[in-house]
C-alpha positions as a Markdown table, in Angstrom:
| # | Residue | x | y | z |
|---|---|---|---|---|
| 1 | Unk | 64.5 | -22.9 | 101.0 |
| 2 | Unk | 61.7 | -20.8 | 99.6 |
| 3 | Unk | 64.2 | -19.1 | 97.4 |
| 4 | Unk | 65.4 | -22.4 | 95.9 |
| 5 | Unk | 61.8 | -23.4 | 95.0 |
| 6 | Unk | 61.3 | -20.1 | 93.3 |
| 7 | Unk | 64.5 | -20.6 | 91.3 |
| 8 | Unk | 63.4 | -24.1 | 90.2 |
| 9 | Unk | 60.0 | -22.9 | 89.2 |
| 10 | Unk | 58.2 | -23.4 | 92.6 |
| 11 | Unk | 57.1 | -27.0 | 92.6 |
| 12 | Unk | 53.3 | -26.2 | 92.8 |
| 13 | Unk | 53.1 | -24.5 | 89.4 |
| 14 | Unk | 53.5 | -27.7 | 87.5 |
| 15 | Unk | 51.0 | -29.5 | 89.6 |
| 16 | Unk | 48.3 | -26.9 | 89.1 |
| 17 | Unk | 49.0 | -26.9 | 85.3 |
| 18 | Unk | 48.6 | -30.6 | 85.2 |
| 19 | Unk | 45.3 | -30.5 | 87.3 |
| 20 | Unk | 43.8 | -27.7 | 85.2 |
| 21 | Unk | 42.9 | -29.9 | 82.2 |
| 22 | Unk | 41.3 | -32.7 | 84.4 |
| 23 | Unk | 37.6 | -33.2 | 84.0 |
| 24 | Unk | 35.6 | -34.2 | 87.1 |
| 25 | Unk | 32.3 | -36.0 | 87.0 |
| 26 | Unk | 30.1 | -36.9 | 90.0 |
| 27 | Unk | 28.7 | -40.4 | 89.3 |
| 28 | Unk | 26.7 | -41.0 | 92.5 |
| 29 | Unk | 26.0 | -39.5 | 95.9 |
| 30 | Unk | 24.5 | -41.5 | 98.7 |
| 31 | Unk | 23.1 | -40.4 | 102.1 |
| 32 | Unk | 24.2 | -42.9 | 104.7 |
| 33 | Unk | 23.1 | -43.1 | 108.3 |
| 34 | Unk | 24.8 | -44.3 | 111.4 |
| 35 | Unk | 22.6 | -45.1 | 114.3 |
| 36 | Unk | 24.0 | -43.6 | 117.5 |
| 37 | Unk | 22.7 | -43.3 | 121.1 |
| 38 | Unk | 20.9 | -40.0 | 120.3 |
| 39 | Unk | 19.4 | -41.2 | 117.0 |
| 40 | Unk | 20.8 | -41.2 | 113.5 |
| 41 | Unk | 23.8 | -39.4 | 112.3 |
| 42 | Unk | 23.7 | -38.7 | 108.6 |
| 43 | Unk | 26.7 | -38.4 | 106.3 |
| 44 | Unk | 27.2 | -38.5 | 102.5 |
| 45 | Unk | 29.2 | -40.8 | 100.3 |
| 46 | Unk | 30.3 | -39.5 | 96.9 |
| 47 | Unk | 31.7 | -41.5 | 93.9 |
| 48 | Unk | 33.7 | -39.3 | 91.5 |
| 49 | Unk | 35.4 | -40.0 | 88.2 |
| 50 | Unk | 38.2 | -37.8 | 86.9 |
| 51 | Unk | 40.1 | -37.9 | 83.6 |
| 52 | Unk | 42.2 | -35.7 | 81.2 |
| 53 | Unk | 40.2 | -36.8 | 78.1 |
| 54 | Unk | 43.5 | -38.0 | 76.6 |
| 55 | Unk | 43.8 | -41.5 | 77.9 |
| 56 | Unk | 44.0 | -41.1 | 81.7 |
| 57 | Unk | 41.2 | -41.8 | 84.0 |
| 58 | Unk | 40.6 | -42.5 | 87.7 |
| 59 | Unk | 37.8 | -42.9 | 90.3 |
| 60 | Unk | 37.5 | -42.3 | 94.0 |
| 61 | Unk | 35.1 | -42.6 | 96.8 |
| 62 | Unk | 34.8 | -40.1 | 99.6 |
| 63 | Unk | 32.6 | -39.8 | 102.7 |
| 64 | Unk | 31.9 | -36.9 | 105.0 |
| 65 | Unk | 29.2 | -35.1 | 107.0 |
| 66 | Unk | 28.8 | -32.5 | 104.2 |
| 67 | Unk | 28.3 | -33.1 | 100.4 |
| 68 | Unk | 31.1 | -30.7 | 99.2 |
| 69 | Unk | 33.6 | -32.3 | 101.6 |
| 70 | Unk | 32.7 | -35.8 | 100.4 |
| 71 | Unk | 33.1 | -34.7 | 96.7 |
| 72 | Unk | 36.5 | -33.1 | 97.5 |
| 73 | Unk | 37.8 | -36.3 | 99.2 |
| 74 | Unk | 36.5 | -38.5 | 96.3 |
| 75 | Unk | 38.2 | -36.2 | 93.8 |
| 76 | Unk | 41.5 | -36.3 | 95.6 |
| 77 | Unk | 41.4 | -40.1 | 95.8 |
| 78 | Unk | 40.4 | -40.3 | 92.1 |
| 79 | Unk | 43.4 | -38.1 | 91.0 |
| 80 | Unk | 45.8 | -40.4 | 93.0 |
| 81 | Unk | 44.4 | -43.6 | 91.4 |
| 82 | Unk | 44.5 | -42.6 | 87.7 |
| 83 | Unk | 45.4 | -45.2 | 85.1 |
| 84 | Unk | 46.5 | -44.8 | 81.5 |
| 85 | Unk | 44.5 | -46.5 | 78.7 |
| 86 | Unk | 45.9 | -46.7 | 75.1 |
| 87 | Unk | 43.5 | -45.2 | 72.6 |
| 88 | Unk | 43.3 | -45.9 | 68.8 |
| 89 | Unk | 43.4 | -42.7 | 66.8 |
| 90 | Unk | 42.7 | -40.8 | 70.1 |
| 91 | Unk | 39.0 | -41.6 | 69.7 |
| 92 | Unk | 38.2 | -45.3 | 70.4 |
| 93 | Unk | 39.6 | -48.4 | 72.1 |
| 94 | Unk | 42.1 | -50.8 | 70.3 |
| 95 | Unk | 40.0 | -53.9 | 70.9 |
| 96 | Unk | 36.9 | -55.3 | 72.7 |
| 97 | Unk | 37.1 | -55.9 | 76.4 |
| 98 | Unk | 35.1 | -57.3 | 79.3 |
| 99 | Unk | 35.3 | -56.5 | 83.0 |
| 100 | Unk | 33.7 | -57.9 | 86.2 |
| 101 | Unk | 33.6 | -56.7 | 89.7 |
| 102 | Unk | 31.2 | -58.4 | 92.1 |
| 103 | Unk | 27.9 | -58.9 | 90.3 |
| 104 | Unk | 28.6 | -56.0 | 87.9 |
| 105 | Unk | 29.7 | -57.1 | 84.4 |
| 106 | Unk | 30.5 | -54.8 | 81.5 |
| 107 | Unk | 31.5 | -55.2 | 77.9 |
| 108 | Unk | 33.2 | -52.4 | 75.9 |
| 109 | Unk | 33.7 | -52.5 | 72.1 |
| 110 | Unk | 35.6 | -50.3 | 69.8 |
| 111 | Unk | 33.5 | -48.5 | 67.2 |
| 112 | Unk | 33.8 | -46.8 | 63.8 |
| 113 | Unk | 34.0 | -42.9 | 63.6 |
| 114 | Unk | 30.7 | -41.2 | 64.2 |
| 115 | Unk | 29.2 | -43.8 | 66.6 |
| 116 | Unk | 29.5 | -41.7 | 69.8 |
| 117 | Unk | 29.6 | -43.0 | 73.3 |
| 118 | Unk | 26.9 | -45.6 | 73.6 |
| 119 | Unk | 26.9 | -46.5 | 77.2 |
| 120 | Unk | 24.7 | -45.8 | 80.2 |
| 121 | Unk | 25.2 | -44.2 | 83.6 |
| 122 | Unk | 28.5 | -44.8 | 85.4 |
| 123 | Unk | 30.1 | -46.4 | 82.3 |
| 124 | Unk | 29.4 | -43.3 | 80.3 |
| 125 | Unk | 31.0 | -41.1 | 82.9 |
| 126 | Unk | 34.2 | -43.2 | 82.9 |
| 127 | Unk | 34.4 | -43.4 | 79.1 |
| 128 | Unk | 33.7 | -39.7 | 78.5 |
| 129 | Unk | 36.4 | -38.6 | 81.1 |
| 130 | Unk | 38.8 | -41.0 | 79.5 |
| 131 | Unk | 38.4 | -39.2 | 76.2 |
| 132 | Unk | 36.8 | -41.9 | 74.1 |
| 133 | Unk | 34.5 | -40.6 | 71.4 |
| 134 | Unk | 33.4 | -43.8 | 69.7 |
| 135 | Unk | 32.6 | -46.8 | 71.8 |
| 136 | Unk | 29.8 | -49.2 | 72.5 |
| 137 | Unk | 29.3 | -50.4 | 76.1 |
| 138 | Unk | 26.9 | -52.8 | 77.7 |
| 139 | Unk | 26.3 | -53.5 | 81.4 |
| 140 | Unk | 25.0 | -56.9 | 82.4 |
| 141 | Unk | 24.1 | -57.8 | 86.0 |
| 142 | Unk | 24.3 | -55.4 | 88.9 |
| 143 | Unk | 23.4 | -51.7 | 88.3 |
| 144 | Unk | 25.2 | -50.7 | 91.5 |
| 145 | Unk | 27.3 | -47.7 | 90.4 |
| 146 | Unk | 30.3 | -48.7 | 92.5 |
| 147 | Unk | 30.5 | -52.2 | 90.9 |
| 148 | Unk | 29.8 | -50.8 | 87.4 |
| 149 | Unk | 32.7 | -48.3 | 87.7 |
| 150 | Unk | 35.1 | -50.9 | 89.0 |
| 151 | Unk | 34.1 | -53.4 | 86.3 |
| 152 | Unk | 34.6 | -50.7 | 83.7 |
| 153 | Unk | 38.1 | -50.1 | 85.0 |
| 154 | Unk | 38.8 | -53.8 | 84.9 |
| 155 | Unk | 37.8 | -53.9 | 81.3 |
| 156 | Unk | 40.0 | -50.8 | 80.5 |
| 157 | Unk | 43.0 | -52.2 | 82.3 |
| 158 | Unk | 43.3 | -55.1 | 79.9 |
| 159 | Unk | 43.4 | -52.8 | 76.9 |
| 160 | Unk | 46.8 | -52.9 | 75.0 |
| 161 | Unk | 48.0 | -51.1 | 71.9 |
| 162 | Unk | 49.8 | -52.7 | 68.9 |
| 163 | Unk | 53.0 | -51.0 | 70.0 |
| 164 | Unk | 52.8 | -52.7 | 73.5 |
| 165 | Unk | 52.2 | -56.1 | 71.9 |
| 166 | Unk | 55.0 | -55.7 | 69.4 |
| 167 | Unk | 57.4 | -54.7 | 72.2 |
| 168 | Unk | 56.5 | -57.9 | 74.2 |
| 169 | Unk | 56.9 | -60.1 | 71.1 |
| 170 | Unk | 60.0 | -58.4 | 69.8 |
| 171 | Unk | 58.4 | -57.6 | 66.4 |
| 172 | Unk | 57.6 | -54.6 | 64.3 |
| 173 | Unk | 54.2 | -52.9 | 64.7 |
| 174 | Unk | 53.4 | -53.6 | 61.1 |
| 175 | Unk | 54.0 | -57.4 | 61.7 |
| 176 | Unk | 51.6 | -57.4 | 64.6 |
| 177 | Unk | 48.8 | -55.4 | 63.0 |
| 178 | Unk | 48.7 | -57.4 | 59.7 |
| 179 | Unk | 45.8 | -56.6 | 57.5 |
| 180 | Unk | 42.6 | -55.1 | 58.9 |
| 181 | Unk | 39.3 | -55.3 | 57.2 |
| 182 | Unk | 38.7 | -51.5 | 57.6 |
| 183 | Unk | 42.0 | -50.6 | 55.9 |
| 184 | Unk | 43.3 | -48.8 | 59.0 |
| 185 | Unk | 46.3 | -51.2 | 59.3 |
| 186 | Unk | 48.6 | -49.1 | 57.1 |
| 187 | Unk | 47.7 | -45.8 | 58.8 |
| 188 | Unk | 48.0 | -47.4 | 62.3 |
| 189 | Unk | 51.3 | -48.9 | 61.5 |
| 190 | Unk | 52.8 | -45.6 | 60.3 |
| 191 | Unk | 51.4 | -43.8 | 63.3 |
| 192 | Unk | 52.8 | -46.3 | 65.8 |
| 193 | Unk | 56.2 | -46.5 | 64.2 |
| 194 | Unk | 56.6 | -42.7 | 63.8 |
């Protein structure tokens, strides 16, 4: 059995290669206490965001008695729950979006080159690990990091590329894009069709 795995390239090699380019960011760590008969038992809860900076991002929550173990659990969960978000020109979002989770509300907008990541706290961590270089984000409502991260993911899940829209409508990408004010329609159409 081991020999077969070696012949095929040993299953683990590809997994390690894929994980090597993943960026991990610790968003929040919280000390939580459980009251037991002898007093309080402390443990730690970690919120992690991981991404490949090429359009894939995920988040995870882990809890353990020690901080490193909580971070490890959160990172594993985040890698399992990664989503793909289409990016325009590999630097910004295709269109504006809004997300809501509980009392946390966020808005994300695509931005011209040179804008940078204008977003705060947990939103910034998600957008940077996603690989977005130009975006404007605004958080309204709850500043709870868990709700902000989930709301940001809700906003990112509704992102769609012109290629996806054209496929759903049965049209060409150039028909869907039309004329943009910034002159990017011709470039985007040629990139999407090629």
